[in-house]
C-alpha positions in Angstrom: 81.7 145.2 22.3 83.1 143.3 25.6 86.5 141.7 25.3 86.7 138.1 25.4 87.8 136.6 28.3 91.3 135.2 28.6 91.4 131.6 28.7 94.7 129.5 29.5 96.3 127.4 26.7 96.5 123.7 27.6 100.1 124.4 27.6 99.4 127.2 29.9 97.7 125.3 32.2 99.9 121.8 32.1 102.9 124.1 32.9 101.0 125.8 36.1 99.9 122.0 37.1 103.3 121.0 36.7 104.2 123.6 39.1 101.4 123.0 41.7 102.8 119.4 42.1 106.2 120.7 41.9 105.5 122.7 45.1 103.6 120.3 47.0 106.2 117.9 46.8 108.7 120.3 48.0 106.3 121.2 50.8 105.9 117.6 51.7 109.7 117.1 52.1 110.1 120.5 53.8 107.4 119.1 56.4 109.1 115.7 57.3 112.4 117.4 57.5 111.4 120.7 59.6 107.8 120.5 60.5 105.1 123.2 60.0 107.5 125.9 61.4 109.8 125.4 58.4 107.2 125.4 55.8 107.2 129.0 55.6 105.9 130.2 52.0 109.7 131.4 51.0 111.1 128.0 51.8 108.4 126.3 50.1 109.4 128.4 47.1 113.0 128.0 47.3 112.7 124.3 47.6 110.4 124.3 44.6 113.0 126.3 42.7 110.2 129.1 41.9 110.0 132.7 43.2 107.9 133.3 45.9 105.4 135.4 44.1 104.8 132.5 41.7 103.8 130.6 44.8 101.2 132.8 45.3 99.5 131.9 42.0 98.6 128.8 43.7 98.1 129.2 47.4 96.9 132.8 48.5 98.4 132.1 51.9 100.4 129.9 54.1 96.9 128.3 55.6 96.3 127.4 52.1 99.1 125.7 51.5 99.3 124.0 55.0 95.5 122.7 54.0 96.3 121.3 50.7 99.8 119.4 52.3 98.0 117.9 54.8 95.3 116.4 52.7 98.2 115.2 50.6 100.1 113.5 53.3 96.8 112.2 55.1 95.4 110.6 52.0 98.4 108.9 51.6 98.5 107.1 55.0 94.7 106.3 55.0 95.5 104.3 51.4 98.4 102.7 53.1 96.3 101.5 56.2 93.2 100.8 53.7 96.0 98.3 52.1 96.9 97.2 55.5 93.1 95.6 56.1 92.5 94.1 52.7 95.1 91.8 53.7 93.5 90.0 56.4 90.5 88.1 57.0 89.6 88.4 60.7 87.9 91.9 61.9 90.0 92.2 64.9 93.3 91.6 62.7 92.0 94.1 60.5 91.6 96.4 63.3 94.9 95.5 64.1 96.5 95.9 61.0 95.3 99.8 60.5 96.8 100.3 64.2 100.2 98.8 63.5 100.6 100.0 59.9 99.5 103.5 61.0 102.5 103.5 63.9 105.1 101.9 61.5 104.9 104.8 59.2 104.7 107.3 61.8 107.9 105.8 63.5 109.8 105.5 60.5 109.2 108.9 59.9 109.0 110.8 63.1 109.3 114.4 62.3 106.6 114.1 59.7 104.3 112.4 62.1 105.2 114.8 64.7 103.7 117.6 62.5 100.7 115.5 61.3 99.5 114.6 65.0 100.3 117.5 67.3 102.6 120.1 66.5 100.8 123.8 66.6 99.9 125.0 63.5 97.0 127.3 61.7 93.2 126.8 62.9 92.5 125.6 59.6 95.3 122.5 60.0 93.4 121.6 63.2 90.1 121.0 61.5 91.9 119.1 58.8 93.4 116.9 61.9 89.7 116.4 63.2 89.1 115.0 59.8 91.9 112.9 59.7 91.1 111.4 63.4 87.5 110.4 61.9 89.0 109.2 58.6 90.6 106.5 60.6 87.8 106.1 63.2 85.4 105.4 60.7 88.2 102.8 59.1 88.2 100.9 62.7 84.4 101.3 63.2 83.6 99.5 59.9 85.8 96.7 61.1 84.2 96.6 64.4 81.0 96.7 63.5 81.1 93.5 61.2 82.8 92.2 64.0 80.2 92.8 66.5 77.5 91.8 63.5 79.3 88.5 63.2 79.2 87.6 66.8 82.9 87.8 67.1 82.8 91.1 69.5 80.9 91.7 72.5 77.8 94.5 71.8 79.5 98.1 71.6 79.5 101.1 69.9 81.6 101.0 67.0 82.2 104.6 66.6 82.8 105.0 69.9 85.6 102.6 70.4 87.1 103.2 67.1 87.5 107.2 68.4 88.9 106.3 71.9 91.7 103.8 70.1 92.3 106.4 67.7 92.9 109.0 70.2 94.6 106.2 72.7 97.1 105.4 69.7 98.0 109.1 68.5 98.4 109.8 72.3 100.8 106.7 72.9 103.1 107.2 69.7 103.2 111.7 70.9 105.9 111.3 73.3 108.2 109.2 70.9 107.6 111.5 67.8 108.6 113.9 69.1 111.7 112.3 70.9 112.4 111.0 67.5 112.4 107.3 68.6 110.5 104.9 70.3 111.4 101.7 72.5 111.2 98.5 70.2 108.5 97.4 72.2 105.7 100.5 71.2 104.2 99.0 68.3 103.9 95.2 70.0 102.3 96.7 72.5 99.7 99.4 70.7 98.3 95.9 69.0 98.2 94.1 72.3 96.3 97.3 73.7 94.2 97.2 70.7 93.0 93.8 70.8 92.2 93.3 74.5 90.3 96.9 74.2 88.2 95.2 71.3 87.4 92.3 73.2 86.0 89.1 72.0 87.8 86.4 70.2 89.5 85.3 67.1 91.9 88.0 67.7 93.9 86.4 64.6 93.3 85.1 60.8 94.7 81.7 62.4 
């Protein structure tokens, strides 16, 4: 008779789930302080208060941990810009809110944002960055499409315009993020650039 396969008890699974959450929280903290270079398996385990061997119960290697970490932080940023969009009525203002919210949050946590956007990392993380950029593109493209349909913006390819805006904003922030600070006019300048790039009228809720 074959032995029954081992099944984790609810208590054991709950402990492992809590430990995994502690690992991810520790990794987010290290990423914000030191970037990807400071998120070694040993460093994350030490910050989480567990043995390095225990960390491998949750993540096979640093690349796997980095992907999960990236997704955790990115989902937070997407939620923040989505909330900002909901506070406005005019489509142009919604797009401006995406740009402003992202830039403000990035410059408040420059080391973290630099790691998310441009810091050299594993190839799997670069793939996740593309997903991240597309998610922001889609949020913006939805609002552009609505404005075009309503006759408030000239005819254009919403995805192309949105992708161009995401690329421009990322490039504009790269230098300030690397320096850890930015001139006061950076955010108003990005918002102004966004509204000019969209074209049309009724750029605000007023």
